[in-house]
C-alpha positions as CSV (number, residue, x, y, z in Angstrom):
1,M,0.0,0.0,0.0
2,V,1.4,3.4,-1.0
3,W,0.0,6.8,0.2
4,V,0.6,9.5,-2.3
5,N,-0.1,12.9,-0.7
6,T,-3.9,12.9,-1.2
7,E,-4.7,9.3,-2.1
8,W,-4.2,5.7,-1.2
9,V,-2.8,3.2,-3.8
10,V,-3.7,-0.3,-2.6
11,Q,-2.7,-3.7,-3.8
12,E,-3.7,-7.3,-2.9
13,T,-7.0,-6.3,-1.3
14,V,-8.4,-9.7,-2.0
15,L,-12.0,-8.3,-1.9
16,Q,-14.8,-10.1,-3.5
17,P,-17.2,-8.1,-5.8
18,G,-19.6,-6.1,-3.7
19,N,-17.3,-5.9,-0.7
20,T,-15.6,-2.5,-0.4
21,A,-13.8,-0.8,2.5
22,F,-15.2,2.7,2.8
23,I,-13.1,5.6,4.1
24,A,-14.9,8.9,4.9
25,N,-14.4,11.7,2.4
26,Y,-12.6,9.3,-0.1
27,R,-13.9,7.8,-3.3
28,C,-12.8,4.3,-4.1
29,Y,-11.8,2.9,-7.6
30,R,-10.9,-0.7,-7.9
31,N,-10.4,-3.5,-10.4
32,D,-11.1,-7.1,-9.4
33,R,-9.6,-10.2,-10.8
34,V,-12.1,-13.0,-10.0
35,R,-12.1,-16.2,-11.9
36,F,-15.1,-18.5,-11.8
37,G,-15.0,-20.7,-8.8
38,Q,-11.8,-19.0,-7.4
39,S,-11.2,-16.3,-4.8
40,A,-10.2,-12.8,-5.8
41,T,-6.5,-12.3,-6.7
42,G,-4.3,-9.4,-7.8
43,V,-6.9,-6.8,-6.8
44,T,-5.8,-3.2,-6.9
45,A,-7.6,0.0,-5.7
46,I,-7.2,3.7,-5.4
47,Y,-8.8,5.9,-2.7
48,I,-8.8,9.6,-3.5
49,K,-10.3,12.6,-1.7
50,N,-13.6,13.7,-3.1
51,H,-12.9,17.3,-3.6
52,F,-10.0,16.7,-6.0
53,D,-10.7,17.1,-9.7
54,H,-10.2,13.5,-11.0
55,N,-11.8,10.9,-13.2
56,S,-11.4,7.1,-13.7
57,I,-9.5,5.8,-16.7
58,P,-10.2,2.5,-18.4
59,T,-7.4,0.0,-17.9
60,P,-5.5,-1.1,-21.1
61,D,-5.7,-4.7,-22.4
62,I,-3.3,-6.3,-20.0
63,D,-3.2,-9.9,-18.8
64,L,-0.5,-10.4,-16.1
65,I,-0.5,-7.1,-14.2
66,G,-3.4,-5.9,-12.0
67,A,-4.0,-2.2,-12.3
68,T,-6.4,0.6,-11.5
69,I,-6.0,4.0,-13.2
70,I,-7.3,7.5,-12.4
71,E,-6.3,10.9,-13.8
72,I,-5.9,13.7,-11.3
73,K,-5.7,17.5,-11.8
74,I,-4.2,19.7,-9.2
75,G,-4.1,23.5,-9.8
76,S,-2.3,24.5,-12.9
77,I,-0.3,21.3,-13.0
78,P,-0.9,19.1,-16.2
79,P,-3.1,16.1,-15.5
80,I,-1.2,13.1,-14.0
81,K,-2.2,9.5,-14.5
82,M,-2.0,7.7,-11.2
83,I,-1.8,3.9,-11.5
84,S,-2.0,1.3,-8.7
85,A,-0.2,-1.8,-10.0
86,Y,0.5,-5.3,-8.7
87,I,2.5,-8.1,-10.3
88,K,2.3,-11.7,-8.9
89,P,5.7,-13.3,-8.1
90,N,7.0,-16.3,-10.0
91,L,5.1,-15.9,-13.2
92,R,6.1,-18.4,-15.9
93,G,7.2,-15.8,-18.4
94,G,8.9,-13.6,-15.7
95,F,8.2,-9.9,-15.4
96,S,5.6,-8.8,-17.9
97,L,7.3,-6.0,-19.8
98,E,4.6,-5.8,-22.5
99,D,1.9,-5.1,-19.9
100,F,4.1,-2.6,-18.1
101,K,4.9,-0.7,-21.3
102,K,1.1,-0.3,-21.9
103,L,0.7,1.2,-18.5
104,L,3.8,3.5,-18.8
105,N,2.6,4.7,-22.3
106,S,-0.9,5.4,-21.2
107,G,-0.2,9.1,-20.8
108,P,2.5,11.8,-21.0
109,N,2.7,12.2,-17.2
110,V,2.4,8.9,-15.3
111,I,3.0,7.7,-11.8
112,I,2.9,3.9,-11.3
113,A,3.1,2.8,-7.6
114,G,2.7,-0.5,-6.0
115,D,4.1,-4.0,-5.3
116,L,5.9,-5.0,-8.5
117,N,7.9,-7.8,-6.8
118,A,11.0,-6.5,-8.6
119,I,14.0,-6.7,-6.2
120,H,17.1,-4.8,-7.3
121,I,20.1,-3.3,-5.5
122,N,19.5,0.1,-7.2
123,W,16.4,0.5,-5.0
124,N,18.0,-0.3,-1.7
125,N,17.9,-4.1,-1.7
126,Y,20.8,-6.4,-0.8
127,N,20.4,-8.5,-3.9
128,C,18.4,-8.8,-7.2
129,N,15.8,-11.3,-8.5
130,S,14.9,-12.1,-12.1
131,Y,12.0,-9.6,-12.0
132,G,14.3,-6.8,-10.8
133,C,17.1,-7.5,-13.4
134,K,14.6,-7.6,-16.3
135,F,12.8,-4.5,-15.1
136,F,16.0,-2.5,-14.4
137,N,17.5,-3.4,-17.8
138,Y,14.4,-2.0,-19.5
139,I,13.7,1.1,-17.3
140,S,17.4,2.3,-17.4
141,K,17.1,2.8,-21.2
142,V,13.9,4.8,-21.1
143,E,14.3,8.6,-21.1
144,G,12.3,10.7,-18.6
145,V,11.6,7.8,-16.3
146,R,12.9,7.3,-12.8
147,V,12.3,4.9,-9.9
148,I,11.6,6.2,-6.4
149,A,12.1,3.7,-3.6
150,P,12.2,4.0,0.2
151,H,15.5,3.4,2.1
152,S,14.2,0.8,4.4
153,P,12.4,-2.5,3.6
154,T,8.7,-2.7,2.9
155,H,8.4,-6.4,3.2
156,L,9.7,-8.3,6.3
157,N,10.8,-11.9,5.7
158,H,11.3,-14.3,8.6
159,S,13.2,-16.9,6.5
160,S,15.3,-14.5,4.3
161,S,16.5,-10.9,4.1
162,D,13.9,-8.1,4.2
163,T,13.2,-6.5,0.8
164,V,11.9,-3.3,-0.8
165,L,9.0,-4.5,-3.0
166,D,6.9,-1.3,-3.1
167,I,8.4,1.2,-5.5
168,C,7.2,4.1,-7.6
169,V,7.9,4.7,-11.3
170,Q,7.6,8.3,-12.5
171,K,7.4,9.3,-16.1
172,R,8.0,13.0,-16.9
173,I,7.2,14.1,-13.3
174,L,9.6,17.0,-12.7
175,F,8.7,17.6,-9.0
176,N,10.9,16.4,-6.1
177,S,9.6,13.2,-4.5
178,E,10.4,11.3,-1.3
179,S,9.4,7.8,-0.3
180,H,9.3,6.6,3.3
181,V,8.1,3.5,5.1
182,L,5.6,3.8,7.9
183,N,5.9,1.5,10.9
184,K,2.2,1.7,11.5
185,L,0.9,-1.8,10.9
186,N,1.5,-5.1,12.7
187,S,2.1,-6.8,9.4
188,D,5.0,-8.2,7.3
189,H,4.0,-5.7,4.5
190,L,4.4,-2.1,5.6
191,P,2.7,0.9,4.1
192,V,4.8,3.5,2.2
193,T,4.3,7.2,1.8
194,L,5.2,9.1,-1.4
195,A,5.5,12.9,-0.9
196,I,5.5,14.9,-4.1
197,D,6.5,18.6,-3.8
198,T,4.4,20.5,-6.3
199,G,5.4,23.9,-5.0
200,S,1.9,24.6,-3.6
201,F,1.1,26.3,-0.4
202,A,2.6,24.2,2.5
203,I,-0.6,23.9,4.5
204,N,0.8,20.8,6.2
205,S,3.8,22.9,7.6
206,P,2.1,25.6,9.8
207,E,5.4,26.1,11.8
208,L,6.8,27.9,8.7
209,F,3.9,30.3,8.4
210,S,2.3,33.1,10.4
211,T,-1.4,33.6,10.2
212,N,-3.3,36.8,10.9
213,W,-6.5,35.4,12.4
214,E,-8.3,38.7,12.4
215,N,-7.6,39.0,8.7
216,F,-8.6,35.3,8.3
217,R,-12.0,36.1,9.9
218,H,-12.5,39.2,7.8
219,I,-11.8,37.3,4.5
220,L,-14.2,34.5,5.6
221,N,-16.9,37.1,6.3
222,S,-16.4,38.8,3.0
223,K,-16.5,35.6,0.9
224,P,-19.9,34.1,0.1
225,L,-20.2,30.4,0.9
226,P,-20.9,28.2,-2.1
227,P,-24.5,27.0,-2.3
228,F,-25.1,23.3,-1.3
229,Q,-27.9,21.0,-2.1
230,I,-27.8,18.1,0.3
231,K,-29.8,15.2,-1.0
232,S,-27.5,12.2,-0.6
233,N,-24.4,11.0,1.1
234,D,-22.3,11.9,-2.0
235,N,-23.6,15.5,-1.7
236,I,-22.5,15.6,1.9
237,E,-19.0,14.4,1.1
238,S,-18.7,16.8,-1.8
239,A,-19.8,19.7,0.4
240,V,-17.3,18.8,3.1
241,G,-14.5,18.7,0.4
242,T,-15.6,22.1,-1.0
243,L,-15.6,23.6,2.5
244,G,-12.1,22.3,3.2
245,K,-10.8,23.8,0.0
246,F,-12.6,27.1,0.8
247,F,-10.9,27.2,4.3
248,K,-7.5,26.3,2.8
249,E,-7.7,29.1,0.3
250,T,-8.7,31.6,3.0
251,L,-5.8,30.4,5.2
252,K,-3.4,30.9,2.3
253,E,-4.5,34.5,1.8
254,A,-4.3,35.4,5.5
255,S,-0.8,33.8,6.0
256,K,2.7,34.7,5.2
257,Q,6.1,32.9,5.6
258,K,7.9,33.4,8.8
259,F,11.3,33.0,7.2
260,S,12.6,34.3,3.9
261,K,14.8,31.2,3.9
262,P,13.3,28.0,5.5
263,P,15.3,26.5,8.3
264,D,18.0,24.1,7.2
265,R,17.4,20.4,7.5
266,L,19.9,17.6,7.9
267,P,21.2,16.3,4.6
268,D,19.3,13.5,3.0
269,F,22.1,10.9,3.6
270,I,21.9,11.6,7.4
271,R,18.1,11.5,7.5
272,N,18.2,8.2,5.5
273,K,20.6,6.8,8.1
274,I,18.2,7.9,10.9
275,R,15.4,6.0,9.2
276,L,17.6,2.9,8.8
277,R,18.6,3.2,12.5
278,N,15.0,3.3,13.6
279,Y,14.3,0.2,11.4
280,F,17.1,-1.8,13.0
281,R,16.0,-0.7,16.5
282,R,12.4,-1.8,15.8
283,I,13.4,-5.2,14.5
284,W,15.9,-5.8,17.3
285,Q,13.2,-4.9,19.9
286,Q,10.8,-7.3,18.1
287,T,13.1,-10.2,17.6
288,G,16.0,-9.8,20.1
289,D,18.4,-10.7,17.4
290,P,21.9,-9.5,18.4
291,H,22.8,-8.9,14.7
292,F,20.3,-6.1,14.5
293,H,21.5,-4.7,17.8
294,S,25.1,-4.5,16.5
295,E,23.9,-2.9,13.3
296,F,21.8,-0.4,15.3
297,Q,24.8,0.6,17.4
298,K,27.1,0.9,14.3
299,I,24.8,3.2,12.4
300,E,24.0,5.2,15.6
301,S,27.7,6.1,15.9
302,E,27.8,7.0,12.2
303,I,24.9,9.3,12.7
304,T,26.5,11.0,15.7
305,E,29.8,11.5,13.8
306,D,28.1,12.7,10.5
307,T,25.8,15.1,12.4
308,S,28.7,16.6,14.3
309,K,30.7,17.1,11.1
310,F,27.7,18.7,9.4
311,Y,27.1,21.3,12.1
312,S,30.8,22.0,12.5
313,K,31.1,22.6,8.7
314,R,28.0,24.8,8.7
315,Y,29.3,26.9,11.6
316,E,32.7,27.2,9.9
317,E,31.0,28.4,6.7
318,F,29.0,30.9,8.8
319,L,32.2,32.3,10.3
320,Q,33.8,32.6,6.9
321,D,30.9,34.6,5.5
322,L,31.0,37.2,8.3
323,S,32.0,40.6,7.1
324,P,34.9,42.4,8.8
325,S,32.6,45.2,9.9
326,N,29.9,45.0,12.5
327,Q,29.1,41.3,12.0
328,L,32.6,40.1,12.9
329,W,32.9,42.4,15.9
330,R,29.5,41.3,17.3
331,K,30.3,37.6,16.9
332,T,33.7,38.1,18.5
333,S,32.2,39.8,21.5
334,Q,29.7,37.1,21.9
335,L,32.3,34.4,21.8
336,Q,34.5,36.2,24.4
337,R,31.6,36.8,26.7
338,S,31.9,34.7,29.9
339,F,29.2,32.1,30.4
340,T,26.9,32.7,33.3
341,P,24.8,29.8,34.4
342,I,21.1,30.5,34.8
343,P,19.9,30.0,38.4
344,P,16.9,27.8,38.9
345,S,13.5,29.4,39.5
346,P,12.1,29.5,43.0
347,E,9.8,26.6,42.1
348,G,12.9,24.7,40.8
349,R,14.7,25.3,44.1
350,R,11.8,24.0,46.1
351,R,11.6,21.0,43.8
352,Q,15.4,20.4,44.4
353,H,14.9,20.6,48.1
354,R,12.0,18.2,48.1
355,N,14.0,15.7,45.9
356,R,17.1,16.0,48.1
357,P,17.7,12.7,50.0
358,H,17.3,13.0,53.8
359,R,19.6,11.3,56.2
360,K,18.2,9.1,58.9
361,S,18.9,10.3,62.4
């Protein structure tokens, strides 16, 4: 399962026709593969928020890949085809390139996400399988296509090494993308998030923005609410989505950035090591395997060293950029100033006195 900003891309739902998992404010599109007398296999689905401009797209004539396709329109961005895909392992003919080409060529801007069962070292696996080699040999020769994969395994194996099975293939998607594994389910197959930075208003990062709430209230009062006709559950969901979009647009008008330059984050290679460290710690806590404990300690020391070097280098660059006028003089006076410890507050002194051990007489 992959979560892409505003939608869920699901594989292997194994739902029979007529059985659907409903999520509030989301619309579900699914394709079932049910053969007579057999259970559902290779089922794919997409859940997307109701208020987004989208439509369902018919699936091309494919035999070996399960797929569900929608086309989504966000702002002034060209329409993007979002495809939930699943390929069964151990097919007789191997990875079905012909079916995959049909999906990849279904539009100019395409995102294919899901469990492709293609294992390759280029997307953070320790080895390769036949699917991965065949798929990599093809995809590396196609222009404008890239593979986005998380840095930690998405499938936990008890008898062999853990693997990254859930990947994303992007065709002519020029935005920066990041994929991360969520340790949210008690399952051997973990959900994955795919964050695509379209350059839109960062409503999910309120710490970077300052909102004038008086101005927000004034804008709300001056804007007429869109008319609603509530006659069914679909009308209610549509109205909720429209109201959410209305409030977000108002919040954007009443907010401004706190910083001309956003705060610096740790480099990607350190953040990736932090995610890998968390993964090793979680597996060690679950299994008690000393191998994972040693790997956890090893990468923990690497993170400490890399972080120290990063901050030291950044501070060195800051000092080099100081001008020999007021900036350098102010920084020198700050560094030469003697350090004065801050005394505890009266409440802190009382707490220290209460926590002080008493001698027995």
